[in-house]
C-alpha positions, -999 to +999 in steps of 0.1 A: +130-125-207+101-108-188+122-076-182+131-074-219+094-077-229+085-051-203+112-027-215+101-031-252+065-026-242+075+006-223+095+019-252+067+012-276+040+029-255+061+059-243+083+067-273+075+050-305+038+056-306+041+092-296+068+098-322+047+080-348+017+101-341+038+133-343+053+122-376+019+113-391+005+147-380+035+165-395+031+146-428-006+154-429+001+191-423+027+191-451+003+174-475-025+199-466-003+229-469+014+218-502-014+200-519-015+222-550+022+221-556+024+183-550-005+178-575+014+200-601+046+179-596+027+146-599+009+157-631+042+170-646+060+137-640+030+117-653+028+139-684+066+135-690+063+097-686+034+096-711+053+118-736+083+095-733+062+064-739+045+080-769+079+090-784+091+054-779+060+041-797+066+065-826+101+051-830+087+016-828+107+009-797+076+004-777+044-016-785+009-009-775+005+001-739-018-021-719-017-002-686+004+024-668+020+017-634+029+050-617+045+052-582+053+082-561+089+072-560+091+086-595+086+120-581+113+120-555 
């Protein structure tokens, strides 16, 4: 059991953490470099969602909206 624990600790310290840091840095760089385009995409999807909700309200298929829940998975 000790060898397994040591092996997992070694893997975590020498591979997983390094890979995680590299991936977070790459994501940060992507976000910085594509900030304006990402913002445009988010606003476009949000606007489309609001337009769809308004159209449903006009057709009486949707009642009064109390709040809006918007996730980034809507963009992908």
